[in-house]
Backbone bond lengths (Angstrom), bond angles and torsions (degrees), N, CA, C in turn:
res aa  C-N    CA-C-N  psi(-1)  N-CA   C-N-CA  omega(-1)  CA-C   N-CA-C  phi
1 M - - - 1.580 - - 1.565 100.09 -
2 P 1.229 115.59 129.21 1.476 123.45 179.56 1.507 111.51 -75.92
3 R 1.312 119.47 141.81 1.431 122.79 -177.62 1.581 103.08 -79.25
4 I 1.443 114.74 137.79 1.433 118.54 -179.84 1.646 104.30 -109.06
5 P 1.324 110.86 123.57 1.482 117.35 -178.37 1.640 107.25 -61.79
6 E 1.345 103.72 152.62 1.441 111.33 -178.96 1.555 114.42 -97.28
7 D 1.328 114.64 -8.95 1.510 119.74 179.02 1.481 109.99 -71.13
8 P 1.314 119.72 123.31 1.529 117.96 179.74 1.521 114.52 -68.34
9 E 1.359 117.80 -24.05 1.478 113.90 175.96 1.572 110.71 -68.67
10 V 1.345 112.87 -37.89 1.487 115.59 -178.76 1.509 109.12 -63.60
11 L 1.421 113.31 -40.96 1.415 113.62 -177.38 1.561 117.11 -69.57
12 L 1.375 107.81 -30.00 1.429 116.05 174.60 1.609 113.01 -66.64
13 K 1.288 112.88 -41.04 1.436 121.00 -172.92 1.653 106.75 -77.51
14 Y 1.282 119.13 -45.62 1.439 123.99 -171.20 1.463 116.66 -119.04
15 G 1.377 120.22 14.67 1.367 126.33 -176.23 1.535 112.35 -60.61
16 D 1.353 119.48 -31.46 1.419 122.07 -178.43 1.553 111.93 -72.30
17 I 1.305 121.03 -21.86 1.447 120.29 179.97 1.536 114.42 -111.15
18 I 1.374 115.79 -11.91 1.490 116.08 178.56 1.615 107.80 -66.39
19 G 1.204 110.18 131.68 1.484 118.95 179.78 1.541 113.58 93.54
20 L 1.223 118.94 -0.96 1.500 123.51 178.02 1.562 108.00 -83.82
21 E 1.317 119.51 147.46 1.461 123.58 179.20 1.571 104.06 -73.11
22 P 1.393 118.84 152.24 1.395 115.17 176.59 1.504 110.63 -70.20
23 P 1.340 114.54 154.74 1.489 123.17 -176.46 1.572 106.64 -63.62
24 V 1.370 115.01 148.04 1.459 119.70 176.63 1.591 102.96 -126.50
25 S 1.358 108.46 126.35 1.549 113.51 -178.17 1.558 111.92 -76.75
26 L 1.160 119.80 135.10 1.454 130.94 172.94 1.494 110.30 -76.94
27 K 1.250 113.73 -24.73 1.525 117.83 -174.53 1.452 113.62 -88.73
28 H 1.450 120.91 -44.28 1.291 128.33 -174.36 1.514 113.04 -110.29
29 P 1.391 117.84 138.15 1.418 115.68 176.88 1.511 111.21 -74.58
30 K 1.449 110.57 158.31 1.510 114.30 176.45 1.547 112.01 -57.55
31 M 1.381 114.48 136.90 1.487 119.39 177.45 1.576 107.50 -78.02
32 T 1.374 109.99 133.90 1.463 112.49 171.86 1.509 115.61 -64.58
33 G 1.292 117.92 158.24 1.528 121.80 179.51 1.524 113.10 -61.38
34 L 1.349 112.31 -30.78 1.558 115.28 174.25 1.481 116.02 -67.20
35 K 1.369 115.19 -39.22 1.543 119.65 -179.96 1.600 104.88 -76.58
36 R 1.252 121.88 -29.12 1.518 118.17 -179.80 1.554 103.10 -70.73
37 A 1.297 115.14 -46.52 1.541 116.78 -174.62 1.515 108.24 -63.63
38 A 1.391 122.66 -32.28 1.443 120.22 -179.78 1.491 112.70 -66.28
39 Q 1.365 115.81 -23.87 1.577 120.95 -178.68 1.606 104.98 -64.64
40 F 1.315 113.66 -33.99 1.538 117.22 -172.41 1.454 113.92 -100.78
41 S 1.427 117.13 5.28 1.490 117.36 -178.78 1.518 110.35 -69.43
42 P 1.382 111.50 161.47 1.550 113.67 -174.96 1.478 108.70 -65.18
43 F 1.242 115.99 148.47 1.470 126.00 178.79 1.451 111.81 -82.69
44 A 1.255 124.02 122.18 1.466 125.13 178.70 1.561 109.97 -92.03
45 A 1.272 118.81 90.82 1.514 120.88 -175.43 1.467 109.32 -66.81
46 L 1.215 123.96 -32.13 1.491 130.18 -177.22 1.632 110.58 -104.55
47 T 1.240 120.14 62.72 1.433 122.93 -174.09 1.499 103.16 -70.47
48 G 1.383 112.57 135.09 1.483 120.49 -179.56 1.523 112.28 91.48
49 Y 1.310 117.34 -19.34 1.483 117.62 179.72 1.435 118.81 -55.22
50 E 1.356 114.54 -41.72 1.435 121.13 176.43 1.431 112.84 -60.68
51 D 1.412 116.26 -41.14 1.471 118.65 -176.72 1.571 108.77 -69.52
52 E 1.285 116.32 -34.90 1.503 121.97 -179.98 1.595 109.59 -60.64
53 V 1.390 110.66 -42.03 1.473 116.32 -173.06 1.569 106.44 -73.99
54 K 1.313 120.79 -33.87 1.465 123.19 172.19 1.450 113.62 -61.71
55 E 1.368 110.87 -43.50 1.560 115.88 -178.39 1.507 112.51 -71.07
56 A 1.326 118.94 -30.18 1.395 124.04 176.18 1.555 110.34 -69.39
57 A 1.236 118.94 -35.60 1.423 123.78 -176.59 1.587 111.17 -83.45
58 R 1.334 117.50 -12.52 1.471 119.81 178.99 1.512 111.38 -72.49
59 L 1.293 121.86 126.78 1.365 124.22 -169.12 1.608 112.10 -92.09
60 T 1.310 117.59 141.44 1.471 119.06 178.48 1.592 103.67 -128.74
61 E 1.309 112.30 157.16 1.489 120.10 176.45 1.427 111.97 -99.29
62 D 1.355 119.25 149.10 1.388 123.61 166.03 1.527 117.59 -70.91
63 R 1.319 118.20 148.79 1.429 121.90 -175.95 1.525 106.50 -78.03
64 T 1.371 122.39 130.86 1.391 123.88 176.73 1.538 106.71 -87.51
65 E 1.317 112.75 131.88 1.451 117.10 176.61 1.543 108.98 -83.60
66 L 1.258 116.37 127.09 1.494 121.08 -179.75 1.484 111.59 -71.23
67 V 1.359 113.28 141.08 1.480 114.84 172.59 1.464 113.35 -78.93
68 E 1.285 119.70 155.86 1.531 119.52 -172.23 1.457 118.92 -49.13
69 D 1.492 117.66 -36.32 1.329 120.52 173.20 1.510 118.10 -56.40
70 M 1.334 111.74 -41.74 1.506 115.51 -178.60 1.529 110.29 -73.29
71 R 1.299 119.30 -34.38 1.461 122.85 176.05 1.539 111.55 -63.91
72 L 1.384 117.54 -35.22 1.410 120.83 178.21 1.532 109.92 -72.07
73 E 1.275 116.75 -36.83 1.400 123.55 -178.88 1.507 113.44 -63.73
74 I 1.344 114.13 -43.66 1.492 123.44 174.44 1.470 109.42 -63.78
75 G 1.279 119.62 -42.58 1.417 125.75 178.05 1.537 112.40 -55.83
76 E 1.376 111.19 -47.91 1.486 121.32 -176.45 1.542 107.41 -65.98
77 K 1.278 117.16 -38.95 1.476 123.30 -176.16 1.540 107.85 -68.84
78 L 1.384 115.42 -45.01 1.507 115.77 179.14 1.472 111.04 -65.97
79 R 1.293 120.33 -33.51 1.534 121.42 175.59 1.588 109.26 -65.36
80 F 1.270 112.45 -47.11 1.459 119.09 -179.87 1.510 108.74 -65.01
81 L 1.241 121.85 -39.05 1.397 125.57 178.91 1.513 111.06 -64.32
82 S 1.409 120.19 -42.87 1.409 118.85 -178.46 1.492 113.94 -74.92
83 E 1.294 118.98 -9.72 1.407 124.22 175.44 1.497 109.91 -88.81
84 H 1.284 119.67 -16.64 1.414 124.33 -175.81 1.586 116.17 -120.65
85 L 1.360 114.63 22.70 1.414 120.32 -178.39 1.478 113.72 -68.82
86 F 1.325 119.30 -19.60 1.530 124.64 177.76 1.499 106.50 -64.14
87 L 1.387 120.89 -22.93 1.428 119.78 179.99 1.526 112.36 -84.96
88 R 1.270 118.54 1.16 1.585 122.48 178.76 1.446 105.07 52.92
89 P 1.365 123.53 60.15 1.385 120.93 -177.89 1.554 112.52 -77.96
90 E 1.291 110.41 149.35 1.511 120.70 172.53 1.481 109.64 -90.01
91 V 1.234 120.85 131.98 1.376 124.91 -174.79 1.524 111.50 -139.94
92 T 1.350 117.08 139.64 1.485 121.09 173.91 1.558 107.68 -106.48
93 A 1.358 112.22 119.76 1.495 115.78 -179.68 1.533 105.23 -111.51
94 V 1.323 113.93 127.69 1.488 120.48 169.55 1.455 109.28 -97.78
95 Y 1.278 115.69 126.39 1.547 121.44 -179.13 1.415 112.75 -147.08
96 F 1.410 106.99 164.96 1.515 115.03 -175.19 1.457 108.13 -97.25
97 R 1.305 122.25 131.86 1.516 129.53 -178.78 1.523 107.25 -107.73
98 P 1.351 120.20 102.16 1.391 119.35 178.73 1.575 111.76 -62.70
99 D 1.339 109.66 148.13 1.459 118.38 -175.60 1.559 109.34 -78.03
100 A 1.216 120.56 135.78 1.531 122.84 178.39 1.345 118.45 -72.48
101 L 1.513 112.17 -22.52 1.504 114.44 -174.93 1.469 114.14 -109.70
102 K 1.318 121.77 -22.20 1.291 122.44 -179.88 1.498 120.85 -149.66
103 A 1.263 125.08 171.63 1.486 122.05 -175.67 1.541 113.10 -58.84
104 G 1.258 118.91 141.93 1.446 122.09 178.40 1.465 114.74 103.40
105 G 1.317 125.21 -153.59 1.306 126.72 176.57 1.570 110.30 172.62
106 S 1.317 116.68 -152.16 1.495 119.04 173.90 1.526 111.66 -140.11
107 Y 1.253 114.19 164.82 1.452 121.39 176.39 1.424 111.72 -97.53
108 E 1.337 121.61 126.88 1.444 124.90 179.05 1.487 117.19 -130.20
109 S 1.221 122.51 163.71 1.443 121.38 178.22 1.528 109.68 -127.98
110 K 1.306 118.66 145.76 1.414 122.60 -179.68 1.608 104.81 -132.68
111 T 1.336 113.61 125.64 1.301 118.99 175.84 1.606 111.70 -115.71
112 G 1.282 115.04 128.71 1.389 115.71 -178.38 1.515 111.67 -174.70
113 I 1.381 119.27 -177.46 1.393 124.17 179.23 1.632 108.09 -90.81
114 V 1.304 113.05 123.07 1.428 117.83 178.87 1.506 115.25 -72.08
115 K 1.354 112.25 133.73 1.475 120.90 177.57 1.480 109.69 -91.02
116 K 1.370 116.18 -51.69 1.356 121.37 179.22 1.564 115.06 -159.58
117 A 1.199 117.56 151.86 1.518 122.46 166.97 1.433 106.18 -102.17
118 D 1.475 110.19 100.71 1.401 118.72 -172.40 1.560 107.32 -89.14
119 G 1.468 116.58 103.42 1.326 119.38 -177.56 1.546 110.80 -75.86
120 Y 1.282 117.81 -26.86 1.539 119.63 176.76 1.474 114.75 -64.73
121 A 1.373 111.99 -46.90 1.601 116.92 176.41 1.539 109.69 -88.33
122 G 1.269 119.41 -8.94 1.483 121.56 175.50 1.447 110.92 65.50
123 K 1.385 118.04 46.70 1.478 121.83 171.73 1.521 113.18 -146.66
124 L 1.317 113.21 158.95 1.391 119.76 171.42 1.533 112.20 -97.87
125 V 1.298 111.15 122.79 1.535 112.88 -170.15 1.516 107.51 -112.43
126 F 1.377 109.71 133.00 1.509 118.66 -176.05 1.551 108.61 -98.16
127 T 1.315 120.04 161.27 1.451 128.09 -178.44 1.546 110.01 -63.99
128 D 1.344 119.19 -29.63 1.365 119.11 175.23 1.592 119.81 -75.50
129 G 1.283 107.73 2.07 1.579 113.73 180.00 1.530 111.05 97.16
130 G 1.234 122.51 -9.78 1.515 126.43 -176.77 1.481 106.30 -80.29
131 A 1.288 119.34 152.37 1.404 127.12 -177.43 1.567 109.56 -146.12
132 V 1.310 110.97 147.85 1.468 118.41 177.11 1.585 109.42 -127.51
133 P 1.245 118.03 122.93 1.435 120.59 175.34 1.546 113.08 -60.33
134 F 1.315 114.34 135.30 1.575 119.56 178.20 1.529 109.77 -55.39
135 Q 1.373 118.57 -40.73 1.404 121.15 -177.70 1.457 115.93 -61.82
136 D 1.300 115.33 -26.08 1.613 121.24 -178.75 1.505 113.82 -92.46
137 L 1.361 117.32 -8.47 1.495 122.13 179.72 1.575 109.78 -61.75
138 I 1.330 109.40 136.29 1.544 117.98 177.61 1.673 105.11 -114.17
139 S 1.251 116.51 -32.12 1.481 118.99 177.43 1.591 105.30 -164.11
140 L 1.362 109.70 162.15 1.429 124.96 173.92 1.502 104.01 -134.31
141 A 1.424 113.60 138.91 1.452 121.03 174.38 1.434 110.98 -146.90
142 G 1.362 115.27 151.67 1.436 120.50 -179.53 1.517 112.99 162.61
143 A 1.303 114.83 155.81 1.460 116.71 -177.91 1.524 115.82 -54.69
144 V 1.310 111.46 -24.76 1.560 117.99 -175.04 1.522 105.30 -62.96
145 F 1.334 120.50 -27.18 1.551 117.93 -178.74 1.513 111.92 -92.98
146 D 1.316 122.47 4.47 1.460 122.57 176.53 1.516 103.12 -65.90
147 G 1.259 116.10 130.97 1.524 119.86 176.31 1.443 115.58 81.42
148 M 1.462 117.74 3.21 1.381 120.80 179.75 1.507 112.62 -60.60
149 E 1.257 118.66 -40.21 1.568 122.45 -172.33 1.533 104.53 -74.28
150 T 1.283 125.30 -29.30 1.327 124.16 179.73 1.480 112.99 -91.10
151 G 1.250 120.39 -4.61 1.411 123.39 174.67 1.475 113.97 81.17
152 E 1.377 114.76 7.65 1.480 117.50 178.51 1.458 115.08 -69.33
153 G 1.363 117.21 -33.80 1.368 122.32 -178.74 1.621 111.97 83.91
154 Y 1.264 116.35 175.28 1.411 120.53 -171.29 1.560 105.72 -85.50
155 R 1.418 110.46 139.57 1.520 116.78 172.51 1.437 107.53 -113.65
156 D 1.242 124.41 134.52 1.448 132.55 177.93 1.587 106.90 -68.46
157 P 1.362 119.89 120.20 1.320 123.78 -178.85 1.569 115.26 -63.40
């Protein structure tokens, strides 16, 4: 039951419509409360600004340039690895992943069974489909490299 105002001026001015049901449009369906609320939500004058601030605050690392000895060691390990792929060796590769949005990147590691050392594409391919570009490699480790210096080769445990 609608509340009837006691002020005589209000009754005189609006008496003919007080107590009537609100009009219902036959053309437009009733708007949900969520859509009505969205009409009155705060206006974001600087759309994307908050994302830009977060992106600027995100830290990246600089790429470390490898000394010649480290590059040679990685090259030797890649050669050795390509000769021992039949053993399905598990290797941990530490590499630099360049950031897609700004200068620098991050150091990551990937451990898995190596499928191939693809010299044509220049990447180490794992059986799970992952790949690491040779140019981004920082180090390679795994049991397959045990005894590599002595020439003994890998022995299956």
